[in-house]
N, C-alpha and C positions, 0 to 999 in steps of 0.2 A: 521406852515411853510407857507410861502408866496407862492402864485400860480406862481409868477414870481421869480424863483430862482435867488438869487444874484442881484435882481432888474433889470434883463436883459429882455427886451420886443422885440418881433419880430413882425413887422407889414407889411403886404402886401398891397401895394398901386398901383392902376392903373398908368401906367408910365405917361399917359396924365396928371395926377393930381399931379405929383412930383413938389414941389416948392422949391425954395432956402432956405426957412426956415426948411424944412424937411432935406434937405441935411446938413445944417449947424448943426442941432441938432444931426445928426449922426456923423459929424466931431468931435464935442465936446466930444461925449461919447466913440467914438472908433477910432478916426483919420482916418475915411473913407473918401474916395473921390467919385466923381460921377463915376468914371470908375471902382471902386472896389465894387460898389453895385452889388448885385446879381440880375439878371433878368430872366424872363422866356424866353423859347426858342423863342417864338413868339414876345418877347420884349414888351408885353402889360402889364406885371406886374413887380414891382420892390420891393425887399425885403429890409426893413430897420430893423437895430438892433440898439436899444437904451436902455438907462438906465432910471430907475425911478428916479425922477418924469418925466413923458413923457409929452412933450410939447403938448399944446391943438390943435396944427396944425394936429395931428394925430387922433383926435376925429372923430368918424363916421367910421374908418376902424377897422377891426377885429385885435385884439391883441392875440399873441400866446405866450406860454412859450417855452422853449427848447424841452421838450418832445412832445408837440402838433405840433410844427413846422416840425420836422423831417419827419413824414409821408407825410405831404404836399409837402415838398421839394424832397422827394423820388420819387414823381410821375413823369411821362414822360414829364410834362410841364416845368420842370426846368432843366437848362443846367448842372450845376456843382453839384456833390454829396456834402452832408453835409452843415453845417451852416458856 
């Protein structure tokens, strides 16, 4: 079984590093928009949800599967519950 179930990958990126290519990659995978991306309460982090194969634009950032991202998002740092 693949570490990334159903090929879905969650990636946390510092908001200052967010690029149009990252946003476009997410739009293609999940029809997401800039306003629908989940952000930390202090707005310093942005969560991307994308499908494999993942664009090289996300190299260097930590990748999570569904099981591993939930405890991170349940922390007080994130504004909305769930993924």
